[in-house]
N, C-alpha and C positions, 0 to 999 in steps of 0.2 A: 686880286683886291686892289687893284692899281700900284703894283710894287712892280712893275717892269719897267726901264727906263726909255722915252719915246727916243724914237732917231726920226722921227718925223719930220721937226721943223727946229728952229732953235727955241718956240716959245715953248711948247710940248717936252722938249729935252728938258730945255732950262727946269720947268714945274716939275720935274717927275724926279732930275737930280734931287733939286730943294726938297722932295717929298722924302726919298729916298735918303738922304743926308737927314732929314729930320728924323726918322722912324731908325738913322745910328746912333742918334745920336741918344735918343732913347733909348736903346739898347744897352747903349754906356751905361748911363744913368741906373739902369736895371742891374748891373756886375755892382756900381756902387752900392747898391742900396742890401744884396749879398753882403759884402766886404761892412757892411755896419753892420748886418744881422749876426754876422762873425764877432764880432766888437762888442757888442751888447748880450752876446749869449756867456763872452767870455769874462765881461764884469759880473757876470748874472752868475755864474760858477765860483766866482772868485768870493765873493761878496756874502752870497744867499748859503751859499754851502761850502765854502772854507777851502775850494780844491785850490790847488797852488796854478798858478797863472798860465804857467805852459802845460800844465796837463789841462785846464781849464779851455785853453785855446789851443792845441788839438783836436779837443771832442767839438768844439765850435765849427774850426774848418772841416771836420769828416760832417757833422753833420750839415752842412752848405755846400758840400764841394759839388754833386748833381747839379744843383741849382745852377750854381757857378758857372759851370758847364754847358749851360742849356743857355746862357747868357749870352757868355761870351761865346759859343755857335753861332748866336744869332747876331754877332757883333764880325765876323767874318764871314758870313752871309755875305752883309752886305757890302762889306771892303772888295769880298771877290765880285762882288757886281761891280761895283765903283770899275776896277780891274780888265774886267771882264769886256765892257763898255767903250772901255775907253785902251781898248788891247794892247795890256800889261802886264807882260812878264814880272809875276811876282818875286818866282821865286829869284829871276836874275837880279829886279829890285832890289829884293832884301842884301842878298849877296853884297850885290853895290857899295850897299847903306851901311850894311858890318865894314867894310872894307875903310870906308871914310871915316866909322866910328874910331877905329883901334888908329887912325892914323890922327886923329885928334889932340894937340894937349889939353890937359884935363885942367882947364885952368882952378879950382879948389885944391888943388894936388901941385900946381907949381909956384 
């Protein structure tokens, strides 16, 4: 389905990287759509059925949980594809980044 990242030559690699990046951003927007669905459902339950917003929010999250999981999984698949293509150890990169973040000074609290 033209999802592979080519390693044939620069142009094919560039085209396939950009294609996969476009697909990743599409999946990220689908996550956003699911969150919008949660907020819209919460609003509807509160305003149409008089439900308390915390209860409505919990119900809405439960209704969208499976679909958000699928969309997040799609995002992870593309991110892993990029990491594999570039031979990046994501676990190592993750922990290095978390250490970097822990050492940062939070500008909002300083």
